[in-house]
N, C-alpha and C positions, 0 to 999 in steps of 0.2 A: 452566537453559535449558528453555524450553517447547518441546519437540520437536514437539508437535502443531501449535503455531502456526507453527513453521518449515516443517513439511510443507505446511500450507495456504498459507504465503507462496510456496513454490515452485510450488504449483498456480496461484495467482493470477498470478504472473509468467509462467508458461507459457501461461496463457489470454491474457494481454495480448499476449504474443509471437505466439501462434497467430492471434489476431484482427487482427494487424498494426496494432494500435493504437499500438504502440511506434514505428513509423516516424516519425511526426510529433508524437506526443503523449506522449512519455516524457521527463520533465524532473525530475532530482533536486533542482532548486533551488526547487521549489514543492510543497506538499502537494496543492493543487488550484487550477486556474485555469480559470475559465469565461468570462473576459472577452475572449478573442481572436476570438470568432466570434459572429455573430448567427444562424447556421444550426443550430438545435437539433432533436434527435430525442428522443422519449420514452425515458427510461432503461430502462423495462421491456422494450424491444425488443432490448436488448443482453444477451447471455448472462451477462456478468459480474455483472449487477445484478438484484436482486429488489426490486421496488417496495414490496412488503408489509413489508420490513424497514427501509425508509428513513423516518426520522422526519420529515424535511423534504421537501417536494416539490422535485424537481430535474430538470433535463434535461441532456443531454450533447451536445457538438457532433456533428453528423451525419457529417462527413467522416472523422474520425479518432478518435473517442472523445473523452474529455476530456483536457486536459493535466494530468498528475499525476505524482508520483514513485511509486516502488515502494510505499511505505507508504500514500501517498494512495489508490492503487487498492485496497489491502487494506482501508482504512477505508470503502470503498464495497461491499465484498464481503459477501454475506449471512452467511457463517460468522464472519468477523471482527466484523461488527456485532453478531451474537448473543453474542459474547464480550465486548463492551464497547468495541471500537475503532471510532471513527467519524471520517470525514472530513466536515467541515461546509462548507456553501456559503461561509462566511466565509473559508475557506482554513485554518481551524484544525483540528488533529488532537487528539482526546481519547481517553483510555481510562478507562472507569469500572469500578472493581472493585465489583460490587454486594454482595459478601459483606462487604467492609470499608467500604462506603459512602464511597468517596473517588474523586476524579477527578484524573487526571494530564493534562498538556498537552504537546503537541509531542514533543520528544525524551524527556521523562519518560514520555509515553504509550507510545512505542515500546519503551523499556527495560522498562517494567512489563508490556506485552503479551507480550514475548518472554522475560521473566525474565532479562535480561542488563543489563550496565552501560550507562550513557549513552554512554560511550566506545566500547563495542562496537557500539551502535546506530548511532552516527555513522560508525564505520569501515565498517559494512555498507551504510548507506543515504544518506550525505551526499555530495553531489557533490565537495566538496573533498578527500575521502578517496581519490579516484580520480586517478591521474596522467594527464596528457595531455588528449585531447579529452573532450567530454561523454560520460559513461558511458551505455551502451545497456542495454536490459533484459537482454541476454545477459551483459553485464559484471556486472550485479547478481546475476543467477541463478548465475553461476559463483562469485562471492564468497560468496553465501549457502550454496551447496552445500559449498564448501570449509570454511566455518566450521562447519557442522553435522558434517561428516566429521571435522574436527579436535577438536571438543568433545563429540561424541556420535555414536552409531550411527544412521544414517538408517533402518535397518530395524527399530528397536525400537518 
């Protein structure tokens, strides 16, 4: 398990929650969706994003941030992008391991980034793994924290 990645995942999810992006733009059924609005704002004006680390020019909806899942937001975050995890405008998620010169896609990317199984990645971040209504950012934060506490010490 990549504890550093999990600590940054918690940070990103807390930022999403704090910026109230999650109220209308958190959806575990999509890595990234920019098609729902024509009202865009330069991504560099949002604290979660660092334009200098974004390989592709992009913009995000003005009213609520972009619509993305937990990992979709991580793939837009500067630290995750510097580690090789990227959310693309096409809606695809990739993880590139520069040392081994290989790229993983979607659930394989999540598993590789966090050094966990694809099954664990889906249990943490896939909508169908949550019972009842659509999971919120708080639901995902709780599940991630519980997973890290059960499999390793948060303070290490």
